[in-house]
Legacy VTK file of the C-alpha trace (Angstrom):
# vtk DataFile Version 3.0
C-alpha trace
ASCII
DATASET POLYDATA
POINTS 105 float
-18.685 -37.213 22.012
-18.297 -37.192 18.231
-20.701 -36.472 15.409
-20.564 -36.602 11.641
-19.215 -33.492 9.929
-22.448 -33.119 7.967
-24.340 -32.842 11.270
-22.256 -29.971 12.683
-21.314 -27.944 9.590
-23.673 -25.292 8.270
-22.791 -26.105 4.664
-20.536 -28.489 2.771
-20.196 -27.841 -0.955
-17.844 -28.416 -3.860
-17.044 -26.678 -7.126
-14.475 -26.418 -9.873
-11.175 -24.799 -9.045
-10.052 -24.587 -12.637
-9.822 -27.410 -15.157
-7.670 -29.683 -13.044
-8.933 -29.266 -9.477
-12.058 -29.450 -7.337
-12.410 -27.564 -4.096
-14.725 -28.340 -1.184
-15.824 -25.786 1.393
-16.907 -26.753 4.900
-18.552 -23.811 6.650
-19.753 -23.228 10.197
-22.208 -20.750 11.733
-20.540 -20.519 15.106
-16.899 -19.997 15.934
-16.838 -22.572 18.760
-17.850 -25.446 16.501
-15.473 -24.268 13.786
-12.537 -24.125 16.206
-13.321 -27.578 17.640
-13.318 -29.115 14.177
-10.259 -27.138 13.025
-8.260 -28.081 16.100
-9.368 -31.727 16.196
-7.137 -32.822 13.342
-10.078 -34.722 11.849
-9.721 -33.152 8.395
-6.213 -33.833 7.140
-4.692 -34.560 3.733
-4.361 -38.206 4.776
-8.050 -38.458 5.683
-9.075 -36.749 2.444
-6.864 -39.051 0.339
-8.398 -42.098 1.997
-11.983 -40.854 1.583
-11.533 -40.010 -2.083
-9.320 -43.042 -2.749
-6.622 -40.892 -4.300
-2.863 -40.686 -3.758
-1.828 -38.335 -0.975
-0.053 -36.079 -3.475
-3.406 -35.472 -5.210
-4.615 -33.614 -2.136
-3.523 -30.102 -3.040
-4.423 -28.459 0.273
-6.504 -28.492 3.432
-6.714 -24.924 4.703
-8.567 -23.430 7.673
-9.839 -19.888 7.119
-10.506 -18.295 10.496
-12.259 -15.082 9.319
-14.724 -17.137 7.268
-15.084 -19.944 9.842
-14.466 -22.512 7.147
-12.143 -25.224 5.930
-11.233 -25.552 2.248
-10.126 -28.863 0.777
-8.677 -28.891 -2.734
-7.929 -32.055 -4.705
-6.731 -32.845 -8.200
-9.444 -34.008 -10.579
-9.179 -37.549 -11.933
-10.218 -36.302 -15.376
-9.817 -32.779 -16.726
-13.099 -30.880 -16.499
-15.206 -31.424 -19.618
-13.154 -34.273 -21.050
-14.783 -37.590 -21.956
-15.300 -39.611 -18.804
-15.762 -36.565 -16.586
-18.799 -37.430 -14.438
-19.229 -33.937 -12.959
-18.117 -31.129 -15.264
-18.790 -28.409 -12.662
-17.376 -30.333 -9.700
-20.501 -29.539 -7.723
-21.213 -33.075 -6.493
-17.836 -34.054 -5.101
-18.260 -33.099 -1.442
-20.275 -36.091 -0.168
-17.274 -38.188 0.973
-16.557 -35.503 3.611
-19.973 -35.938 5.270
-19.010 -38.921 7.387
-15.831 -37.550 8.968
-16.238 -37.869 12.721
-15.570 -34.605 14.555
-15.988 -33.311 18.130
-19.566 -32.327 18.932
LINES 1 106
105 0 1 2 3 4 5 6 7 8 9 10 11 12 13 14 15 16 17 18 19 20 21 22 23 24 25 26 27 28 29 30 31 32 33 34 35 36 37 38 39 40 41 42 43 44 45 46 47 48 49 50 51 52 53 54 55 56 57 58 59 60 61 62 63 64 65 66 67 68 69 70 71 72 73 74 75 76 77 78 79 80 81 82 83 84 85 86 87 88 89 90 91 92 93 94 95 96 97 98 99 100 101 102 103 104
């Protein structure tokens, strides 16, 4: 059985990671759910690139952090933070595309 990531994660958020990057954190309350998602291969650079409609080389990293029971996704910004055309100067509203990733329940 699979469920949406937003339905199994405790929190999904995004924020600036400097002027040129945005990072998203996916956090879990329990280690079992975290390990299922981590080991499922559902969150990969290829999946992230497709969701954000960016080239694969704009996905900087997808890293699992076992002590924190979380997964960090970092991507290059389309526009430098604060420049004209930047729709989200703080990068705090960039996590929504991750919500629909289907993961093991």
